[in-house]
FIMARDO-448897 format. One line per field, with one value per residue (C-alpha): x, y, z; residue in three letters; residue number from 1. Coordinates in pm, 1 decimal, decimal comma, always signed. Layout:
X <- [X;...] $
Y <- [Y;...] $
Z <- [Z;...] $
residu <- [ala;...] $
num <- [NUM;...] $
***
This chain:
X <- [+1909,8;+1818,4;+1549,2;+1411,7;+1403,7;+1212,8;+959,6;+919,9;+867,4;+619,6;+410,6;+425,7;+279,0;+0,5;-350,3;-257,2;-45,8;+24,3;+390,9;+448,0;+320,9;+535,9;+851,1;+790,6;+713,5;+1039,7;+1239,4;+1079,8;+1170,9;+1528,9;+1557,7;+1420,1;+1643,3;+1959,2;+1892,5;+1740,1;+1879,1;+1539,5;+1358,8;+1013,0;+760,2;+828,9;+484,1;+604,1;+691,0;+414,4;+413,0;+393,6;+135,1;-79,0;-33,3;-288,3;-548,5;-493,2;-511,0;-839,9;-968,5;-867,2;-1043,1;-1360,1;-1318,6;-1323,8;-1648,1;-1822,3;-1686,1;-2011,8;-2218,8;-2401,8;-2692,6;-2957,7;-2828,9;-2493,6;-2668,0;-2824,9;-2475,3;-2376,4;-2668,7;-2573,0;-2207,3;-2297,7;-2515,7;-2240,7;-1990,2;-2220,0;-2442,2;-2253,0;-2539,0;-2602,3;-2922,6;-3075,8;-3312,5;-3142,9;-3250,1;-3400,3;-3131,6;-3218,7;-3034,1;-3140,9;-2807,7;-2667,3;-2300,2;-2197,9;-1829,9;-1887,2;-2054,5;-1757,8;-1509,1;-1704,3;-1736,1;-1360,8;-1286,9;-1545,2;-1362,0;-1046,4;-1225,0;-1305,9;-1641,0;-1885,9;-1959,9;-1588,4;-1522,0;-1749,2;-1568,8;-1225,2;-1329,6;-1490,0;-1189,8;-946,1;-1144,7;-1151,2;-774,1;-720,6;-936,1;-701,6;-388,0;-526,4;-657,0;-309,1;-144,3;-375,0;-317,0;+59,6;+21,3;-254,7;-190,6;-214,7;+62,8;+263,8;+196,7;-177,9;-162,9;-164,2;-473,6;-638,0;-596,1;-724,1;-1036,4;-1098,4;-1039,3;-1272,2;-1570,6;-1852,2;-2029,7;-1703,3;-1630,4;-1985,7;-1995,7;-1636,3;-1726,3;-2074,5;-1974,9;-2126,3;-1966,7;-1972,6;-1599,3;-1505,1;-1727,8;-1531,0;-1205,2;-1317,9;-1438,6;-1095,3;-929,8;-1158,3;-1064,1;-690,1;-598,8;-697,1;-427,9;-171,1;-180,7;+40,4;-232,2;-308,6;-645,6;-709,6;-657,6;-875,0;-1154,6;-1118,1;-1154,2;-1471,6;-1611,4;-1531,4;-1682,5;-2009,2;-2010,2;-1993,5;-2265,7;-2483,5;-2536,7;-2164,6;-2256,2;-2354,0;-2044,5;-1749,0;-1846,8;-1875,6;-1526,3;-1390,8;-1533,4;-1355,4;-1030,3;-1028,4;-1126,9;-820,9;-585,3;-275,0;-278,5;-579,2;-505,8;-502,3;-817,8;-964,9;-693,4;-767,3;-1139,9;-1113,4;-889,2;-1107,3;-1426,6;-1252,4;-1133,4;-1483,5;-1648,6;-1373,9;-1510,9;-1872,9;-1953,8;-1935,4;-2142,2;-2412,6;-2429,6;-2449,2;-2710,9;-2932,3;-2903,8;-2945,5;-3184,0;-3353,2;-3242,4;-2919,4;-2990,2;-3036,2;-3384,8;-3268,1;-3259,2;-3622,0;-3741,6;-3585,8;-3692,8;-3996,0;-4074,0;-3929,6;-4078,2;-4056,3;-4254,9;-4041,9;-4139,1;-4047,3;-3721,7;-3626,4;-3710,2;-3489,3;-3200,1;-3216,8;-3212,6;-2899,2;-2726,7;-2811,0;-2645,9;-2329,0;-2334,1;-2364,0;-2003,4;-1834,6;-2075,3;-1853,0;-1565,1;-1793,4;-1921,4;-1563,4;-1507,2;-1722,8;-1497,0;-1189,3;-1324,5;-1382,6;-1026,4;-884,5;-1113,4;-1020,5;-648,4;-439,2;-156,4;-134,3;+129,8;+313,4;+274,9;-8,7;-87,7;-100,7;-441,0;-529,8;-566,9;-790,0;-1019,1;-1054,1;-1110,1;-1373,0;-1553,2;-1565,6;-1681,7;-1955,2;-2074,0;-2083,4;-2282,3;-2525,9;-2573,0;-2608,7;-2817,4;-3027,9;-3075,6;-3188,9;-3430,2;-3577,7;-3623,4;-3763,2;-3498,2;-3511,3;-3173,8;-2952,1;-2588,6;-2467,8;-2565,9;-2378,3;-2085,3;-1851,6;-1870,0;-1736,8;-1361,0;-1387,5;-1580,7;-1324,0;-1039,4;-1224,0;-1285,8;-919,7;-822,1;-1047,5;-911,2;-554,6;-632,4;-758,1;-448,9;-227,0;-382,5;-218,9;+142,9;+280,7;+243,7;-125,8;-209,3;-215,1;-590,4;-661,7;-466,4;-642,0;-989,6;-893,1;-745,2;-1060,0;-1278,1;-1066,1;-1062,1;-1439,6;-1503,2;-1293,6;-1451,9;-1801,8;-1747,4;-1610,8;-1925,5;-2150,8;-1964,8;-1970,1;-2306,1;-2516,1;-2362,7;-2240,8;-2567,6;-2761,8;-2509,5;-2527,7;-2908,4;-2968,6;-2707,6;-2874,8;-3206,3;-3061,2;-2922,6;-3221,7;-3506,0;-3407,6;-3168,3;-3379,9;-3690,3;-3492,1;-3375,3;-3732,8;-3847,8;-3565,0;-3655,2;-4034,5;-4150,6;-4149,5;-3882,1;-4025,7;-4224,4;-4252,2;-4179,9;-4286,3;-4085,0;-3980,0;-3623,4;-3495,0;-3118,3;-3063,8;-3395,2;-3294,6;-2940,6;-3050,4;-3388,4;-3281,0;-3631,8;-3740,7;-3809,5;-4069,2;-3937,8;-4213,7;-3974,3;-3934,4;-3554,3;-3542,1;-3907,2;-3986,1;-4359,7;-4373,6;-4154,5;-4395,6;-4698,9;-4534,6;-4428,5;-4779,5;-4971,9;-4696,9;-4519,1;-4678,0;-5027,3;-4957,1;-4844,6;-5114,5;-5398,5;-5276,8;-5255,8;-4933,6;-5137,7;-5280,1;-4934,4;-4779,4;-4883,8;-4665,0;-4709,0;-4577,7;-4527,0;-4277,2;-4436,8;-4310,8;-4503,8;-4426,3;-4706,6;-4870,7;-4898,1;-5171,7;-5295,7;-5348,5;-5672,4;-5740,7;-5859,7;-5750,1;-5846,8;-5962,1;-5642,4;-5637,4;-5333,8;-5230,5;-4971,8;-4690,0;-4418,0;-4309,0;-3998,5;-3875,7;-3588,2;-3479,3;-3469,1;-3370,6;-3169,8;-3044,4;-3339,0;-3584,0;-3513,4;-3862,9;-3881,7;-4023,0;-4234,8;-4169,3;-4441,0;-4437,6;-4776,5;-4882,5;-5124,1;-5427,4;-5638,4;-6013,7;-6316,2;-6501,9;-6744,9;-6673,4;-6902,8;-6699,0;-6363,3;-6208,2;-6135,6;-5782,9;-5717,8;-5804,1;-5459,4;-5314,6] $
Y <- [+4655,8;+4865,4;+5029,0;+4690,8;+4566,3;+4879,1;+4833,7;+4466,9;+4533,0;+4810,3;+4590,4;+4296,0;+4516,6;+4639,2;+4502,1;+4237,3;+4020,2;+3756,1;+3659,9;+3491,6;+3792,6;+4024,8;+3820,1;+3816,0;+4187,7;+4259,6;+4048,9;+4233,8;+4565,9;+4448,7;+4345,3;+4677,6;+4870,6;+4684,5;+4689,4;+5031,4;+5215,0;+5349,6;+5338,0;+5200,7;+5401,8;+5441,8;+5422,9;+5613,2;+5921,4;+6178,7;+6310,8;+5958,3;+5861,3;+6155,6;+6087,9;+5801,0;+6000,3;+6312,4;+6107,5;+5957,0;+6303,4;+6432,1;+6143,0;+6223,3;+6584,7;+6478,1;+6289,7;+6551,7;+6889,5;+6992,0;+6913,9;+7214,8;+7255,1;+7522,5;+7612,4;+7696,5;+7977,5;+8102,6;+8160,7;+8323,9;+8566,1;+8666,0;+8707,1;+8918,7;+9152,5;+9179,0;+9283,8;+9510,8;+9658,8;+9601,8;+9407,0;+9046,4;+8977,7;+8751,2;+9020,3;+9358,5;+9601,2;+9327,7;+9191,5;+8843,7;+8570,1;+8314,6;+8144,7;+7877,2;+7971,5;+8338,9;+8245,5;+8071,3;+8388,4;+8600,6;+8368,4;+8366,4;+8745,5;+8772,8;+8569,3;+8768,0;+9084,4;+8932,2;+8898,8;+8528,9;+8420,8;+8340,9;+7979,3;+7911,3;+8070,6;+7816,3;+7531,4;+7663,5;+7693,4;+7347,5;+7176,4;+7365,7;+7266,1;+6904,5;+6895,2;+7067,7;+6796,4;+6530,2;+6712,0;+6765,1;+6406,6;+6282,1;+6503,8;+6367,3;+6008,5;+6061,4;+6160,0;+5909,0;+5578,0;+5361,8;+5166,8;+5376,0;+5124,9;+5184,5;+5554,3;+5533,4;+5315,7;+5504,8;+5821,4;+5642,1;+5540,9;+5906,3;+6018,8;+5756,8;+5872,2;+5916,0;+6189,5;+6377,0;+6364,0;+6460,7;+6775,2;+6880,6;+6947,6;+7089,0;+7443,7;+7402,6;+7464,1;+7098,0;+7015,2;+7332,7;+7216,6;+6889,5;+7082,5;+7266,6;+6952,0;+6793,4;+7108,0;+7102,0;+6737,1;+6800,1;+6879,0;+6520,8;+6396,3;+6678,1;+6829,7;+7134,2;+7373,2;+7740,5;+7750,4;+8101,6;+7981,9;+7679,7;+7911,9;+8118,4;+7796,5;+7719,8;+8062,0;+8015,4;+7665,2;+7807,9;+8059,5;+7763,7;+7551,3;+7700,0;+7360,7;+7351,2;+7590,7;+7270,2;+7070,7;+7281,3;+7303,0;+6923,5;+6888,3;+7145,7;+6952,2;+6630,3;+6813,3;+6967,2;+6635,0;+6472,9;+6760,3;+6680,8;+7032,6;+6958,9;+7255,3;+7496,2;+7400,9;+7749,9;+7899,2;+7701,8;+7735,7;+8114,3;+8139,9;+7916,1;+8100,7;+8432,8;+8313,5;+8196,8;+8529,1;+8728,2;+8579,0;+8496,9;+8787,0;+9061,9;+8842,8;+8795,8;+9171,5;+9237,2;+8967,5;+9094,6;+9451,2;+9373,2;+9078,9;+9104,4;+8750,4;+8571,5;+8230,6;+8167,2;+8138,0;+7817,3;+7657,2;+7754,8;+7669,0;+7321,3;+7221,7;+7228,3;+7233,3;+6966,7;+6625,0;+6360,0;+6093,1;+5780,1;+5643,3;+5969,9;+5992,8;+5634,4;+5686,2;+5995,6;+5829,9;+5525,1;+5751,9;+5927,6;+5596,8;+5484,8;+5795,5;+5737,7;+5358,3;+5387,7;+5508,0;+5326,3;+5042,7;+4767,6;+4876,3;+4890,1;+4539,2;+4413,1;+4498,5;+4199,1;+3928,7;+4122,5;+4112,2;+3737,0;+3686,9;+3875,3;+3697,2;+3351,1;+3416,8;+3286,2;+3527,9;+3868,5;+4135,9;+4222,5;+4566,0;+4813,0;+4971,7;+5349,1;+5464,6;+5787,8;+5993,3;+5723,7;+5737,8;+6117,8;+6117,3;+5842,2;+6030,4;+6344,4;+6155,6;+5963,4;+6283,1;+6473,6;+6200,9;+6184,2;+6562,9;+6613,6;+6308,3;+6350,8;+6720,7;+6660,8;+6396,6;+6617,0;+6907,1;+6684,4;+6790,0;+6600,9;+6423,5;+6450,5;+6346,4;+6708,1;+6756,6;+6449,2;+6426,3;+6645,6;+6383,2;+6099,6;+6179,9;+6202,5;+5874,0;+5709,7;+5815,8;+5671,0;+5343,0;+5314,4;+5381,3;+5100,1;+4858,5;+4956,1;+4889,9;+4542,0;+4479,7;+4572,4;+4289,2;+4040,7;+3949,3;+3957,5;+3578,5;+3595,7;+3881,7;+3700,8;+3631,5;+3970,5;+4145,4;+3948,1;+4031,7;+4396,2;+4410,3;+4263,9;+4513,5;+4808,9;+4696,3;+4639,5;+4977,9;+5160,5;+4964,7;+5021,4;+5396,4;+5393,1;+5214,3;+5461,9;+5754,4;+5619,2;+5436,1;+5661,5;+6003,2;+6079,5;+5990,4;+6202,4;+6486,5;+6483,6;+6471,6;+6728,0;+6969,3;+6953,3;+7022,1;+7325,9;+7458,7;+7388,7;+7426,9;+7669,7;+7890,3;+7862,6;+7978,4;+8253,9;+8381,5;+8376,1;+8576,4;+8824,9;+8878,8;+8866,7;+9020,8;+9383,5;+9494,3;+9487,9;+9169,6;+8944,0;+8573,1;+8308,4;+7985,5;+7673,0;+7657,3;+8011,7;+7999,0;+7978,2;+8153,4;+8454,6;+8455,0;+8480,4;+8658,8;+8966,1;+8983,4;+8985,6;+8628,2;+8520,0;+8198,6;+7941,3;+7755,5;+8069,6;+8088,1;+8451,3;+8546,0;+8587,2;+8629,2;+8293,5;+8134,2;+8227,7;+8108,1;+7779,9;+7695,1;+7759,7;+7545,0;+7333,4;+7430,2;+7167,5;+7253,4;+7625,1;+7594,1;+7348,8;+7550,2;+7879,1;+8033,9;+8207,0;+8425,0;+8605,0;+8687,1;+8806,0;+8940,6;+8771,3;+8827,6;+8480,9;+8152,4;+7879,2;+7564,6;+7206,8;+6880,7;+6511,7;+6495,8;+6721,8;+7094,9;+7130,8;+7484,7;+7530,2;+7730,3;+7708,8;+8011,4;+8033,8;+8316,1;+8527,6;+8472,1;+8283,6;+8071,7;+8079,1;+7817,1;+7971,4;+7705,8;+7386,3;+7166,9;+6850,5;+6792,6;+6430,9;+6392,7;+6658,3;+6415,7;+6057,7;+5974,6;+6186,4;+6028,0;+6077,0;+6339,5;+6673,5;+6896,5;+7269,4;+7497,1;+7876,2;+8046,2;+8404,1;+8520,3;+8732,5;+8876,4;+8854,3;+8944,2;+8616,3;+8477,7;+8173,6;+7964,5;+8061,6;+7977,6;+7657,7;+7398,2;+7287,6;+6957,3;+6665,7;+6513,7;+6812,7] $
Z <- [+19509,7;+19813,9;+19604,2;+19491,4;+19851,6;+19954,6;+19673,8;+19757,1;+20128,2;+20053,2;+19826,1;+20069,9;+20342,2;+20114,7;+20083,2;+19822,5;+20051,8;+19784,2;+19830,1;+19495,7;+19297,5;+19507,1;+19443,3;+19067,2;+19070,0;+19257,3;+19011,3;+18720,5;+18881,5;+18929,5;+18563,1;+18440,3;+18681,3;+18577,9;+18204,2;+18152,7;+18453,7;+18563,0;+18898,7;+18957,6;+19158,2;+19529,6;+19687,3;+19996,2;+19789,1;+19832,0;+19470,5;+19331,4;+19589,8;+19481,3;+19110,4;+19071,9;+19267,1;+19055,3;+18734,8;+18848,4;+18936,3;+18592,3;+18414,8;+18612,2;+18504,5;+18139,8;+18203,9;+18418,0;+18314,6;+18146,6;+18454,9;+18597,3;+18838,1;+18859,5;+19205,8;+19048,3;+18861,2;+19186,4;+19324,5;+18996,1;+19015,5;+19366,4;+19266,9;+18960,5;+19166,5;+19429,7;+19162,0;+18958,3;+19230,2;+19553,9;+19711,6;+19810,8;+19622,2;+19363,4;+19227,4;+19189,3;+19460,5;+19680,0;+19919,9;+20046,5;+20231,6;+19973,3;+19903,9;+20132,7;+20096,7;+20128,2;+20107,7;+19773,3;+19644,6;+19756,2;+19585,9;+19259,4;+19272,2;+19325,1;+19012,7;+18813,6;+18921,4;+18773,9;+18437,1;+18454,4;+18311,6;+18594,0;+18500,8;+18446,5;+18786,6;+18956,5;+18780,4;+18877,4;+19240,9;+19251,4;+19089,9;+19314,1;+19623,0;+19503,7;+19456,3;+19790,6;+19950,0;+19812,4;+19934,4;+20285,5;+20299,9;+20204,3;+20467,5;+20736,6;+20619,8;+20644,7;+21012,2;+21088,9;+21266,1;+20955,0;+20784,5;+20540,2;+20264,2;+20295,5;+20215,8;+19837,3;+19815,4;+20101,9;+19898,3;+19588,7;+19784,5;+19866,9;+19510,2;+19363,1;+19575,9;+19320,0;+19516,1;+19568,4;+19194,2;+19101,8;+19311,0;+19247,9;+18883,8;+18941,9;+19033,2;+19380,4;+19721,0;+19829,8;+19786,8;+19977,9;+20264,5;+20263,6;+20283,5;+20593,4;+20769,0;+20717,5;+20855,0;+21158,4;+21215,6;+21182,0;+21548,5;+21636,4;+21397,5;+21401,3;+21753,0;+21683,5;+21573,5;+21622,4;+21798,9;+21676,6;+21317,0;+21388,9;+21504,8;+21186,8;+20985,5;+21182,7;+21094,3;+20726,3;+20734,4;+20867,4;+20581,0;+20341,4;+20502,5;+20779,9;+20947,2;+21027,3;+21307,5;+21490,1;+21391,6;+21493,5;+21866,1;+21869,7;+21723,1;+21968,0;+22261,0;+22159,2;+22079,6;+22427,3;+22585,3;+22427,7;+22500,2;+22701,5;+22850,1;+23068,5;+23298,4;+23006,4;+22815,7;+22864,7;+22647,7;+22326,0;+22401,0;+22417,6;+22113,0;+21896,2;+21986,4;+21924,9;+21584,1;+21495,6;+21578,6;+21405,8;+21082,8;+21153,0;+21384,9;+21117,7;+20883,7;+21144,9;+21202,2;+20826,7;+20767,0;+21046,2;+20912,9;+20539,7;+20547,6;+20885,4;+20965,1;+21060,0;+20903,2;+20530,8;+20388,1;+20222,1;+20568,9;+20627,1;+20275,3;+20274,9;+20625,3;+20851,3;+21220,5;+21446,7;+21372,3;+21646,2;+21461,6;+21490,9;+21148,2;+20974,2;+21168,3;+21082,9;+20715,2;+20696,3;+20879,6;+20651,5;+20346,8;+20480,2;+20550,1;+20197,1;+20053,7;+20256,5;+20216,0;+19839,7;+19842,7;+20132,2;+20213,2;+20073,6;+20294,6;+20599,1;+20534,4;+20503,1;+20868,0;+20965,8;+20813,7;+20933,3;+21287,9;+21253,6;+21128,6;+21426,2;+21672,4;+21541,1;+21519,2;+21805,8;+21732,5;+21896,9;+21886,8;+22203,8;+22352,9;+22323,2;+21986,4;+21968,4;+21863,7;+22044,9;+21727,0;+21582,3;+21886,1;+21874,9;+21498,9;+21539,1;+21816,9;+21603,5;+21293,3;+21478,1;+21649,7;+21322,4;+21150,3;+21442,2;+21456,3;+21080,2;+21000,1;+21312,7;+21249,1;+20891,5;+21014,7;+21289,1;+21046,0;+20768,0;+20517,2;+20187,7;+20173,4;+19867,0;+19831,1;+19827,6;+20192,0;+20316,6;+20075,3;+20289,5;+20567,4;+20352,3;+20373,1;+20752,1;+20769,0;+20540,9;+20770,0;+21068,1;+20883,7;+20787,9;+21147,5;+21270,8;+21012,8;+21103,6;+21469,1;+21381,5;+21171,0;+21467,9;+21667,1;+21429,9;+21374,1;+21020,3;+20996,9;+21082,0;+20846,9;+20511,8;+20495,3;+20654,6;+20377,0;+20104,4;+20236,5;+20278,1;+19928,4;+19775,7;+19968,3;+19861,3;+19498,1;+19493,7;+19655,1;+19396,9;+19110,8;+19246,5;+19270,0;+18916,8;+18804,4;+18985,6;+18830,6;+18475,6;+18468,7;+18693,1;+18763,3;+18411,1;+18229,5;+18477,4;+18450,6;+18070,2;+18053,7;+18324,4;+18188,1;+17846,5;+18017,9;+18193,8;+17866,0;+17642,1;+17888,7;+18165,7;+17967,7;+17650,9;+17836,1;+18006,0;+17668,4;+17536,9;+17838,9;+17791,2;+17426,9;+17439,7;+17769,5;+17884,4;+18130,0;+18477,8;+18417,2;+18719,3;+18666,7;+18919,9;+18901,9;+19091,0;+18955,2;+18951,0;+18888,8;+18515,2;+18446,8;+18655,2;+18518,1;+18153,3;+18162,7;+18361,6;+18506,7;+18868,3;+18982,7;+19237,8;+19388,4;+19446,6;+19677,7;+19887,5;+19874,1;+19757,9;+19815,0;+20188,7;+20129,3;+19950,7;+20216,8;+20493,2;+20299,1;+20197,2;+20551,2;+20675,1;+20423,3;+20261,6;+19940,9;+19716,6;+19841,3;+19806,6;+19445,7;+19334,2;+19488,8;+19343,9;+19691,5;+19587,3;+19348,3;+19649,8;+19789,2;+19463,3;+19124,8;+18863,5;+18489,0;+18397,5;+18578,3;+18495,2;+18637,7;+18657,7;+18671,1;+18621,3;+18362,3;+18103,9;+18182,9;+18445,5;+18397,8;+18023,2;+17991,4;+18366,2;+18565,0;+18929,2;+19163,9;+18872,6;+18671,9;+18341,3;+18250,7;+17884,5;+17788,8;+17582,6;+17563,8;+17731,4;+17748,9;+17919,6;+18161,8;+18194,4;+18571,3;+18822,7;+19038,0;+19064,7;+19287,9;+19084,5;+18746,4;+18606,7;+18326,5;+18439,9;+18216,6;+18248,8;+18115,8;+18078,5;+18117,6;+18062,5;+18333,3;+18240,8;+18518,2;+18470,3;+18677,8;+18735,3;+18990,4;+19200,8;+18976,7;+18668,0;+18822,8;+18693,8;+18959,2;+19039,1;+18858,8;+19084,9;+19046,1;+19225,3] $
residu <- [lys;his;phe;ile;leu;arg;val;gly;asn;thr;val;met;gln;ser;ser;cys;gly;val;asp;arg;ile;val;ile;arg;phe;ser;arg;leu;cys;glu;ile;ile;thr;asn;val;leu;gly;val;lys;ile;met;asn;leu;glu;ser;arg;pro;leu;arg;leu;leu;pro;ala;ile;ile;leu;phe;ala;val;ala;gly;ile;leu;leu;met;asn;tyr;val;thr;asp;asp;thr;tyr;ile;his;met;cys;tyr;ala;arg;asn;leu;val;glu;his;gly;glu;ile;ser;phe;asn;val;gly;asp;pro;thr;tyr;gly;ala;thr;ser;pro;leu;trp;ile;phe;leu;ile;ala;gly;leu;ile;lys;leu;gly;ile;ala;pro;leu;leu;ala;thr;lys;ile;leu;gly;ile;ser;ala;gly;leu;leu;thr;leu;phe;ile;phe;asp;lys;ile;leu;ala;ala;phe;ser;val;pro;ala;ser;trp;arg;trp;trp;gly;leu;leu;leu;gly;ala;ser;asp;ala;trp;phe;leu;arg;trp;ser;phe;ser;gly;met;glu;thr;pro;leu;ala;gly;val;phe;leu;leu;leu;leu;leu;met;pro;ala;ile;ile;pro;ser;val;ser;trp;leu;ala;trp;gly;ile;val;ala;gly;leu;ala;thr;leu;val;arg;pro;glu;phe;met;leu;leu;trp;pro;val;ala;leu;tyr;trp;his;leu;trp;ala;ser;tyr;glu;lys;asp;phe;arg;ser;arg;pro;leu;phe;lys;ser;ile;leu;gly;phe;phe;leu;ile;tyr;gly;pro;trp;leu;ala;tyr;ala;asn;ser;ala;phe;gly;arg;met;thr;pro;glu;thr;ala;ala;ala;lys;ser;tyr;gly;leu;asp;phe;asp;leu;phe;ser;leu;ala;glu;ser;val;val;arg;ser;ile;glu;glu;leu;gly;ala;ile;gln;gly;ile;leu;trp;leu;ala;ile;ile;pro;leu;leu;ile;ile;val;ala;arg;ser;gly;glu;arg;ile;ser;gly;thr;pro;thr;tyr;lys;asn;arg;val;val;ala;ala;leu;ile;ala;val;ser;trp;val;ala;val;leu;val;gly;gly;tyr;ala;leu;lys;lys;val;trp;ile;ile;ser;arg;tyr;leu;ser;pro;leu;leu;pro;val;ile;leu;leu;thr;thr;leu;gly;leu;ile;ala;phe;leu;arg;gln;arg;leu;ser;asp;asn;gly;ala;arg;val;phe;asn;ile;val;leu;gly;val;ala;val;gly;leu;thr;ile;cys;trp;asn;gly;phe;val;thr;val;ala;met;val;lys;pro;his;ala;asp;lys;phe;ser;val;gly;val;glu;glu;cys;phe;ile;gly;thr;gly;gln;trp;ile;ser;glu;asn;thr;pro;glu;gly;ser;leu;ile;ala;ala;his;asp;ile;gly;ala;leu;gly;trp;val;ser;asn;arg;lys;ile;ile;asp;leu;ala;gly;leu;val;ser;pro;glu;ile;leu;glu;leu;gly;arg;asn;val;gly;phe;glu;thr;met;val;ala;ser;gly;ala;trp;leu;gly;ala;thr;lys;pro;asp;tyr;val;tyr;asp;arg;thr;asp;gly;pro;pro;arg;trp;asp;gly;val;thr;leu;his;gly;ile;lys;phe;glu;leu;ile;arg;gln;cys;thr;val;gln;gly;val;gly;leu;arg;glu;ser;lys;pro;met;ile;tyr;ala;leu;tyr;lys;leu;glu;arg;glu;gln;val;thr;asp;glu;gln;gln;ser;pro;val;pro;ala;ser;glu] $
num <- [1;2;3;4;5;6;7;8;9;10;11;12;13;14;15;16;17;18;19;20;21;22;23;24;25;26;27;28;29;30;31;32;33;34;35;36;37;38;39;40;41;42;43;44;45;46;47;48;49;50;51;52;53;54;55;56;57;58;59;60;61;62;63;64;65;66;67;68;69;70;71;72;73;74;75;76;77;78;79;80;81;82;83;84;85;86;87;88;89;90;91;92;93;94;95;96;97;98;99;100;101;102;103;104;105;106;107;108;109;110;111;112;113;114;115;116;117;118;119;120;121;122;123;124;125;126;127;128;129;130;131;132;133;134;135;136;137;138;139;140;141;142;143;144;145;146;147;148;149;150;151;152;153;154;155;156;157;158;159;160;161;162;163;164;165;166;167;168;169;170;171;172;173;174;175;176;177;178;179;180;181;182;183;184;185;186;187;188;189;190;191;192;193;194;195;196;197;198;199;200;201;202;203;204;205;206;207;208;209;210;211;212;213;214;215;216;217;218;219;220;221;222;223;224;225;226;227;228;229;230;231;232;233;234;235;236;237;238;239;240;241;242;243;244;245;246;247;248;249;250;251;252;253;254;255;256;257;258;259;260;261;262;263;264;265;266;267;268;269;270;271;272;273;274;275;276;277;278;279;280;281;282;283;284;285;286;287;288;289;290;291;292;293;294;295;296;297;298;299;300;301;302;303;304;305;306;307;308;309;310;311;312;313;314;315;316;317;318;319;320;321;322;323;324;325;326;327;328;329;330;331;332;333;334;335;336;337;338;339;340;341;342;343;344;345;346;347;348;349;350;351;352;353;354;355;356;357;358;359;360;361;362;363;364;365;366;367;368;369;370;371;372;373;374;375;376;377;378;379;380;381;382;383;384;385;386;387;388;389;390;391;392;393;394;395;396;397;398;399;400;401;402;403;404;405;406;407;408;409;410;411;412;413;414;415;416;417;418;419;420;421;422;423;424;425;426;427;428;429;430;431;432;433;434;435;436;437;438;439;440;441;442;443;444;445;446;447;448;449;450;451;452;453;454;455;456;457;458;459;460;461;462;463;464;465;466;467;468;469;470;471;472;473;474;475;476;477;478;479;480;481;482;483;484;485;486;487;488;489;490;491;492;493;494;495;496;497;498;499;500;501;502;503;504;505;506;507;508;509;510;511;512;513;514;515;516;517;518;519;520;521;522;523;524;525;526;527;528;529;530;531;532;533;534;535;536;537;538;539;540;541;542;543;544;545;546;547;548;549;550;551;552;553;554;555;556;557;558] $
***
């Protein structure tokens, strides 16, 4: 009977708030308990609270396990060369800082050393990071100022995140980045923290995503601002900075020595100079909000009717609610969103969900904290409509994310993964079998091609080719490729080009070089936003001596 009362009270405090259903559910539990002698789930038990989230994560794994991106193979190439040649490079013998996440490379290399297949290693790491995200999120929720009965569906909201699920099974570093952001947030929720360890986490986070170099100082500022030990702020400040440089300092020294630079070439290749044009800034910010709102927008909109309910209610609780940890978490979350979204906008970075996905668990915690604060302004008698609206919003958010995962993410994942296998890997195998060793291959998408072909790759996006990077930033990458300007900076034997229409260079001569089309294939959309099929064409390049009058013009469409 005590167990039934506990279950009944837990459910009555949850988002459903429908008394009649709760009473019937409690009676059903009592019948089953008395007749069969079994206990129904206690929603305050951590293992049982985690169970629905883990089941949902496992179902997503069944749907998305075959998903792989070309960037996954870039990390694999770096990890293979680290294991086999002891160098951080994409092309053997040519060290470059062309991968965003050195820590991800080290982890993949470690699993390869243990005899695990490289692609499987990326999946193991991504799934492990995804599960770790759920465990840390649950730990923070348990210490956060939200009702205990909210924790199970709060965790389910985090687990249903379509972007989180997509990237957890892609073999990319994105879920690990989310883990580190939650750890950096943790002192706001759980004050007893080692600041030296926190600084070490900040260093590791920056080795996962270089832009986190801007985020951890912001979090540190708000942690120190909220510290009760106001006379001793210098101590955690010193310890956290020391911890950061214990990890990141040696890497900076190595990167400067090996690559001649301390920031990844991916940061330069995927961004431009500062842009203060208001229209461009607004467009980028809106695109970022769309990416985040596609996951949590329904819950955000629900705050409006919840505010109205609180404002119109005449009932108020006595006393002052405790909400300090909510305030600090909210300040950190808002600052992180502003810094990251604003930074991407200023640098004209093309926004994809992978860049913003690590912020979503932190934003969700902040949203739950705000809703819990509103709920505290009402007595239990005045919370019925509030609970119903909240329950509907939570249910719709979970269902919407399920729809996005099944109807949008999975079809794209299936089509693109087939394209990677048949187009990128198939072309790489052809190159490996039909071209002389030492051939140079220029390409836009270099990961799978470099992994399979075992040929030196010239990256037309500049990630692993500094000479292309400099040229592309000067004239623009699309203009550089279309005009053939890259032919003056390099001397490739083949080029693997991509267009959204028929191959553009068949029989064309550019800068004294004739393009001979060898093979072509189609990839059905390289992203959820870029759903148009892309044509990939492999050309053999033959150098000829021609006059300017003989040279074929670049197609007008380019």
